C-alpha positions as CSV (number, residue, x, y, z in Angstrom):
1,M,148.5,114.9,155.4
2,A,151.2,112.3,155.7
3,G,150.3,109.2,157.7
4,S,153.0,109.9,160.2
5,E,151.3,113.2,161.1
6,V,147.8,112.0,162.1
7,G,148.8,110.9,165.6
8,A,148.3,107.1,165.3
9,V,149.8,105.1,168.1
10,L,150.2,102.1,165.8
11,W,149.2,100.8,162.4
12,L,147.4,97.4,161.9
13,S,148.2,95.8,158.6
14,E,145.6,93.5,157.1
15,Y,146.3,91.4,154.0
16,I,143.5,91.8,151.4
17,T,145.4,89.4,149.1
18,P,148.9,88.0,149.5
19,W,149.9,91.1,147.4
20,D,147.7,93.8,148.9
21,I,147.6,95.3,152.4
22,Y,145.1,97.6,154.0
23,V,146.8,99.5,156.8
24,H,144.5,100.9,159.6
25,G,145.6,103.7,161.8
26,V,144.9,103.2,165.4
27,T,144.7,106.0,167.9
28,K,144.1,103.9,171.1
29,V,144.1,100.2,172.1
30,L,141.2,99.5,174.4
31,A,141.7,95.8,174.8
32,H,144.2,93.2,173.6
33,K,144.1,89.5,174.6
34,K,145.0,86.1,173.2
35,T,142.0,83.9,174.1
36,A,141.9,80.2,173.9
37,Y,140.7,80.5,170.3
38,Q,142.1,83.7,168.7
39,E,143.9,87.0,169.2
40,M,141.6,89.9,169.9
41,Y,142.1,93.7,169.6
42,I,139.5,96.3,170.3
43,V,140.8,99.7,169.2
44,E,139.9,103.2,168.4
45,T,140.6,104.4,164.8
46,G,141.1,107.8,163.3
47,V,138.1,107.8,160.9
48,Y,135.8,104.8,161.6
49,G,135.5,104.9,165.4
50,K,135.9,101.8,167.5
51,A,136.8,98.4,165.9
52,L,137.1,94.7,166.7
53,V,140.0,92.8,165.1
54,L,140.4,89.0,165.4
55,D,143.5,87.2,164.3
56,G,144.5,90.3,162.3
57,Q,141.2,90.4,160.4
58,W,139.0,93.5,160.7
59,Q,135.6,92.4,162.0
60,S,133.5,95.5,162.7
61,S,133.9,99.2,163.2
62,T,131.3,101.6,164.6
63,G,131.7,103.8,161.5
64,D,130.6,101.3,158.9
65,E,129.4,98.0,160.4
66,F,125.9,98.7,159.3
67,L,127.0,98.2,155.7
68,Y,127.8,94.6,156.8
69,H,125.2,93.7,159.4
70,E,122.1,95.1,157.8
71,P,122.6,93.1,154.5
72,L,123.8,90.1,156.4
73,V,120.6,89.9,158.5
74,H,117.6,91.4,156.8
75,P,117.4,89.8,153.3
76,A,116.7,86.4,155.0
77,M,114.3,88.0,157.4
78,I,112.5,89.8,154.6
79,F,112.2,86.7,152.4
80,H,110.8,84.7,155.3
81,G,108.3,87.5,156.1
82,S,107.4,86.8,159.7
83,P,110.5,85.3,161.5
84,S,109.8,84.3,165.1
85,K,112.7,82.0,165.9
86,V,116.2,83.0,164.8
87,L,119.6,81.3,165.3
88,V,122.8,83.4,165.1
89,L,126.1,81.4,164.9
90,G,129.0,83.7,165.9
91,G,128.4,87.4,166.0
92,G,130.3,88.1,169.1
93,E,130.1,91.9,169.0
94,G,126.3,91.7,169.2
95,A,125.4,93.6,166.0
96,S,123.7,90.7,164.3
97,I,121.4,90.1,167.2
98,R,120.8,93.9,167.4
99,E,119.5,93.7,163.8
100,V,117.4,90.6,164.4
101,L,115.8,92.2,167.4
102,R,114.4,95.0,165.2
103,W,111.7,92.5,164.1
104,K,108.4,92.7,165.9
105,T,107.5,89.1,164.9
106,L,110.5,87.8,166.8
107,E,109.9,85.6,169.9
108,Q,113.4,84.2,170.4
109,V,116.9,84.7,169.1
110,T,119.6,82.2,170.2
111,M,123.2,83.3,169.7
112,I,126.0,80.7,169.8
113,D,129.6,82.0,170.0
114,I,132.6,79.9,170.9
115,D,134.7,82.7,172.5
116,G,133.1,84.1,175.7
117,E,136.1,86.3,176.3
118,V,135.5,88.1,173.0
119,V,131.8,88.5,173.8
120,E,132.5,89.9,177.2
121,A,135.0,92.4,175.8
122,C,132.6,93.5,173.2
123,R,129.9,94.0,175.8
124,Q,132.2,96.2,177.8
125,Y,134.0,98.2,175.0
126,L,131.5,98.3,172.1
127,P,128.1,99.4,173.4
128,E,127.7,101.5,170.3
129,I,127.6,98.3,168.3
130,H,125.5,96.0,170.4
131,A,123.1,98.7,171.7
132,S,122.3,96.7,174.8
133,S,121.0,93.8,172.7
134,F,122.6,91.3,175.1
135,D,120.1,92.5,177.8
136,D,117.0,91.8,175.6
137,P,114.8,89.1,177.2
138,R,114.2,87.5,173.8
139,L,117.9,86.6,173.6
140,K,119.4,83.3,174.7
141,L,123.2,83.5,174.7
142,I,125.2,80.3,174.6
143,I,129.0,80.2,174.8
144,G,129.8,77.0,172.9
145,N,130.7,75.3,169.7
146,A,128.2,75.8,166.8
147,L,128.8,72.3,165.4
148,D,128.1,70.7,168.8
149,F,124.9,72.8,169.2
150,L,123.6,71.7,165.8
151,D,124.4,68.1,166.6
152,T,122.4,68.1,169.8
153,S,119.6,70.6,169.2
154,A,116.1,69.3,168.1
155,E,114.8,72.9,167.6
156,R,113.8,74.3,164.2
157,W,114.6,77.8,163.1
158,D,112.9,80.3,160.7
159,V,116.2,82.0,160.0
160,I,119.8,81.0,160.6
161,I,122.6,83.5,160.3
162,S,126.2,82.3,160.1
163,D,128.2,85.4,161.2
164,L,131.5,83.7,161.7
165,S,135.1,84.9,161.5
166,D,136.9,84.1,158.3
167,P,138.2,80.6,157.8
168,I,141.8,81.1,158.5
169,E,143.7,77.9,159.4
170,E,144.6,79.0,162.9
171,G,141.1,80.3,163.7
172,P,138.0,78.5,165.1
173,S,135.7,78.8,162.1
174,F,137.2,77.1,159.1
175,K,135.1,73.9,159.5
176,L,131.9,76.0,159.5
177,F,132.1,76.7,155.7
178,T,131.9,73.1,154.6
179,K,129.2,70.9,153.0
180,E,128.9,68.9,156.3
181,Y,128.2,72.1,158.2
182,F,125.6,73.3,155.7
183,E,123.9,69.9,155.8
184,K,123.4,70.3,159.6
185,I,122.0,73.8,159.0
186,F,119.6,72.4,156.4
187,Q,118.2,69.8,158.8
188,V,117.3,72.4,161.5
189,L,115.7,74.9,159.2
190,A,111.9,75.2,159.7
191,P,109.6,74.9,156.7
192,G,109.9,78.2,154.8
193,G,113.2,78.9,156.5
194,F,116.2,80.8,155.2
195,F,119.9,80.5,155.9
196,V,122.6,83.1,155.3
197,V,126.4,83.0,155.6
198,Q,129.0,85.7,155.5
199,A,131.0,84.5,152.6
200,G,134.2,86.5,152.0
201,P,135.3,89.1,149.5
202,V,134.0,89.3,146.0
203,S,136.6,91.5,144.4
204,P,138.1,89.9,141.3
205,G,141.5,89.1,142.9
206,A,140.0,87.5,146.0
207,M,136.6,86.0,145.2
208,K,137.6,82.3,145.0
209,L,136.5,81.7,148.6
210,H,133.1,83.3,148.0
211,V,132.6,81.4,144.7
212,R,133.4,78.1,146.3
213,I,131.1,78.8,149.3
214,V,128.3,79.4,146.8
215,N,129.1,76.1,145.0
216,T,129.2,74.3,148.4
217,M,125.8,75.7,149.3
218,K,124.4,74.5,146.0
219,A,125.4,71.0,146.9
220,V,122.9,71.2,149.9
221,F,120.3,73.9,149.3
222,P,117.8,73.8,146.3
223,N,117.9,77.6,146.0
224,V,121.0,79.7,146.5
225,Q,121.7,83.4,145.9
226,S,124.9,85.4,146.1
227,Y,124.9,89.1,147.0
228,S,127.3,91.6,148.3
229,S,127.9,95.0,150.1
230,Y,130.8,97.3,150.0
231,V,132.4,97.8,153.5
232,P,135.1,100.5,153.4
233,T,137.1,99.1,156.3
234,Y,137.3,95.7,154.6
235,G,138.9,97.4,151.6
236,Q,136.7,95.5,149.2
237,P,133.1,94.4,148.6
238,W,131.9,91.6,150.9
239,G,129.8,88.7,149.9
240,F,127.0,86.8,151.5
241,V,125.1,83.6,150.4
242,L,121.5,82.9,151.0
243,G,120.1,79.4,150.9
244,S,116.6,77.9,151.3
245,R,114.2,75.2,150.1
246,E,112.0,78.2,149.0
247,M,112.4,80.1,145.8
248,I,114.4,83.4,146.2
249,N,112.9,86.3,144.4
250,T,115.8,88.3,143.0
251,R,113.4,91.0,141.7
252,P,111.4,92.0,144.8
253,K,109.1,95.0,144.5
254,K,110.7,97.8,146.5
255,E,107.3,99.1,147.7
256,T,106.4,95.7,149.1
257,V,109.7,95.4,150.9
258,N,109.3,98.9,152.4
259,Q,105.8,98.2,153.6
260,L,106.9,95.0,155.2
261,L,109.7,96.8,157.0
262,R,107.3,99.5,158.2
263,E,104.8,97.0,159.5
264,K,107.0,94.4,161.0
265,T,110.2,96.1,162.3
266,T,111.0,99.0,164.6
267,G,112.9,100.7,161.8
268,G,116.2,102.6,162.3
269,F,117.8,101.2,159.1
270,R,120.7,103.1,157.7
271,M,121.3,101.1,154.5
272,L,118.7,98.5,153.9
273,D,115.3,99.2,152.2
274,G,113.5,98.0,149.2
275,T,115.7,99.8,146.7
276,T,118.9,98.5,148.3
277,L,117.6,95.0,148.5
278,L,116.7,95.0,144.8
279,G,120.2,96.4,144.0
280,I,122.3,94.0,146.0
281,L,120.6,90.9,144.5
282,Q,121.8,91.8,141.0
283,V,125.1,89.9,140.8
284,P,127.8,91.4,138.5
285,K,128.6,89.5,135.3
286,H,132.2,88.5,136.3
287,L,130.9,87.0,139.5
288,R,128.0,85.2,137.9
289,E,130.4,83.7,135.4
290,A,132.8,82.6,138.1
291,I,130.0,80.9,140.1
292,A,128.6,79.2,137.0
293,T,132.0,77.5,136.2
294,E,133.1,76.6,139.7
295,T,133.3,72.9,140.6
296,E,135.0,72.7,144.0
297,V,132.9,71.8,147.1
298,Y,134.4,72.5,150.5
299,T,134.3,69.5,152.9
300,L,135.8,68.7,156.3
301,A,138.4,66.7,154.4
302,E,139.2,69.7,152.2
303,P,138.1,72.8,154.0
304,P,138.6,76.4,152.8
305,K,141.5,78.6,153.5
306,F,141.1,82.4,153.6
307,F,143.8,82.9,150.9
308,E,142.8,80.7,148.0
309,K,144.9,80.3,144.9
310,F,144.6,83.6,143.0
311,Y,145.9,82.5,139.7
């Protein structure tokens, strides 16, 4: 069927690289607003349900967000083993806190997001994603700047999850992928703590951002691990980076992971289990080689840009 025949009211074009575009068909616009920080759309799509789009970048859709949020959240939680205090930086749609709240060991999750208008719109229009997580008594929601919070907080966290929008120049997040930011994170991690950051695409034509985030993390954390998950609405596999003072076991026993999830979570996983965790920790050769040869470290003086040099 031709695209013109499916009944889309508009098509949202997202650049995967400067040379490649993923065009999403939209059947209905539920909300559109230019906030103080970014331009927001919440839309309905033809295949993947409702979706959040910020500054032209696809953030989450009800049809496949679990392929992003489960691998973002749970490896760090699993490696810790019994997380009780978790900090989520960003995560406006509420899916990251939804996943954190699966853990029975959890006593408190604090979520910091700079854009209250996006959070409120997601609460209203995306209940399928947040699943009433904003109403959980274990949640402390703060609308504010993540850097300011890290500068003033004396608390220590078992797991810190950086679920921020991509570091495009006009957006609010580009400073939060730098060495200085990671140093602040390192200081507020509790003993035995783990930090994870969403770290851009890992497809061969667009992986420079991810590779340099890994290298920047290595400048701060003794142990760093890249991994990824394929998210169809992103049009490419998406990378994450885990950091800790602790060793990261890249060959976890799947039976041990499954037992931990049975005992310490409420379940309901769609993607993540022991087999999946073991698989995603095995980094492809081309990516391992790129990480091994990278030398650039992102700083506030030289922060990242979403489209790096591709050649």
